[in-house]
Each structure stands twice: as structure tokens, then as C-alpha cells.
C-alpha positions in Angstrom: 0.0 0.1 0.3 2.8 2.4 0.4 4.6 2.5 -2.5 5.9 4.2 -5.2 2.7 2.1 -7.5 1.0 2.0 -4.9 0.2 5.0 -5.6 -0.4 4.3 -9.1 -2.6 1.1 -8.8 -5.1 3.1 -6.4 -4.7 6.1 -9.7 -6.1 2.7 -12.3 -8.8 1.3 -9.5 -10.4 5.7 -9.2 -10.4 5.8 -12.3 -12.0 2.2 -14.3 -14.8 2.6 -13.2 -15.3 5.8 -16.4 -13.7 4.6 -18.1 -15.5 1.2 -18.8 -19.2 3.5 -18.1 -20.6 7.0 -19.2 -21.0 9.3 -16.1 -24.8 8.3 -15.8 -24.4 5.1 -17.2 -22.4 4.3 -14.0 -24.6 6.0 -11.6 -27.6 4.4 -12.9 -25.7 0.3 -12.3 -24.7 2.4 -9.6 -28.8 2.5 -8.3 -30.0 -0.7 -9.5 -27.3 -2.8 -8.0 -26.1 -0.8 -4.9 -29.1 1.1 -3.6 -32.0 -1.0 -1.3 -34.8 1.6 -2.6 -33.1 3.4 -6.1 -37.1 5.4 -6.0 -35.5 7.5 -2.6 -31.7 8.1 -4.3 -31.9 11.5 -5.0 -32.4 11.9 -9.1 -29.7 11.0 -11.7 -28.4 14.9 -12.7 -27.8 15.5 -8.9 -26.0 12.3 -8.7 -23.8 13.1 -11.5 -23.4 16.1 -10.0 -22.6 14.6 -6.5 -19.8 12.4 -8.0 -18.2 16.0 -9.1 -18.3 17.4 -6.3 -16.1 14.4 -4.9 -14.0 14.5 -6.9 -12.6 18.1 -6.0 -13.9 17.3 -1.7 -10.8 14.8 -2.2 -8.2 17.8 -3.1 -9.1 18.7 0.3 -9.3 15.6 1.8 -5.9 16.0 0.6 -5.8 19.5 2.3 -7.0 18.5 6.4 -4.2 14.7 6.0 -2.0 18.4 5.8 -3.2 19.8 8.3 -2.9 16.7 11.0 0.2 14.8 9.5 2.6 17.9 9.1 0.9 20.4 10.8 0.2 18.3 14.1 -3.6 19.7 14.3 -5.9 18.1 16.7 -9.2 16.2 15.6 -11.5 19.1 17.1 -9.3 21.7 15.5 -9.7 20.1 11.7 -13.3 19.4 12.8 -14.0 23.3 13.8 -12.3 24.2 10.5 -14.4 21.9 8.1 -17.5 22.0 9.3 -16.7 26.2 9.1 -17.7 25.7 5.4 -20.9 25.2 5.9 -21.2 20.9 3.7 -20.3 18.8 4.7 -22.4 15.9 5.9 -21.2 15.9 10.5 -21.0 12.6 10.7 -18.9 11.7 6.7 -16.8 14.3 8.1 -16.7 12.9 11.5 -15.6 9.8 9.4 -12.9 11.6 7.5 -11.2 13.1 10.5 -11.1 9.4 11.9 -9.7 7.8 9.3 -6.7 10.6 8.9 -5.7 10.4 12.0 -5.7 6.4 12.5 -1.8 6.0 12.2 -2.3 2.8 10.0 -5.2 4.3 7.6 -4.1 8.1 7.0 -1.5 7.4 3.6 -5.1 6.2 2.3 -6.4 9.5 1.4 -2.6 10.3 -0.5 -2.6 6.9 -2.9 -6.4 7.0 -4.0 -6.6 11.1 -4.6 -2.7 11.8 -5.4 -2.4 8.6 -7.6 -6.4 9.8 -10.0 -5.0 13.2 -9.9 -1.7 11.9 -11.9 -3.3 9.8 -13.8 -5.9 12.6 -14.8 -3.0 15.2 -15.4 -1.4 13.1 -18.1 -4.3 10.9 -19.6 -7.2 13.7 -18.9 -10.3 12.0 -17.1 -11.0 9.5 -18.4 -8.3 8.6 -20.1 -8.6 7.6 -23.7 -8.8 3.7 -24.1 -5.4 3.6 -25.2 -3.5 5.2 -22.6 -6.1 3.2 -20.0 -4.5 0.5 -22.1 -0.7 1.8 -21.9 -0.7 2.2 -17.9 -2.4 -1.4 -17.9 -0.1 -2.5 -19.2 3.7 -1.6 -18.4 4.8 -1.5 -15.5 4.2 2.5 -15.0 5.6 4.3 -11.4 4.1 7.6 -10.0 7.4 10.0 -12.0 6.3 8.2 -14.6 3.1 10.4 -14.8 4.6 13.1 -13.6 
């Protein structure tokens, strides 16, 4: 998990669903396969917008991880700071912060988020099929994508 190839692997994993299906189809499949009551969920358009926001929110999680891991911010300080933005559900934010502060898992925010950023910076989002085939079939490390 904590290796240069781990960043690329997680970037591939995070990018793959967008390679396989257009965004609206991906959301339809998730609703059908993973939701107990799909008719009670938000509309397809809202769910797609939420995915776009979540991609941007991942950068904020990196910011929180940096504040925790580099600046030594406490759980309460991180929580209060993030809540000042006014749009994070408390339960989700608390879970994210607990994850960030857990020594066993705190690196995951970096590997997932930097992995997808490296791939999309190099190849766009979603990557073209030939580019995606290349990263799947060749030994690619994080510095190869920078």
C-alpha cells in the first residue's frame, strides 16, 4: 500500500469505472445494484453533480490530511475548521477525520487522491482507451506520470 506503485494502482482503480461506462450509466448501475430503494435516491442529475463535487472534495481531504500529518492539528481543530465551510455532513466528516488520523490508514487519502490526479493530469479524465491500456499493461510508477 505504501509504495510508489500503490499510488498508480489506486489511481487506476479510481479511474477504471469512468473508463468502462459513461458517467450517467455508471450512476444508473450503482443505483440498481447497490441501493435498496433506488426510487428514494436523488435524481440522476443530482447524483452526477455529487460525483463531480466528490472529486473536488478529495482535494480538500488531502488538505485536511496535510493539516493533521504535517501541522499536527487535533481531531477537534480539523473538525471545526472543515465545518466552517458549511456543506459537509457531520457524520461523513467525522469518519473522514478519524480515517485521516488513524496511523494505519492515513496514507490512503494520499494514494487514492494523488493516484487519480496523476493519471488525469497526464491523460485527462477519463483517460483515452489507448492511454488506459498503456498504464494497465506496462510497469508505470508515479514519477512516470508526473
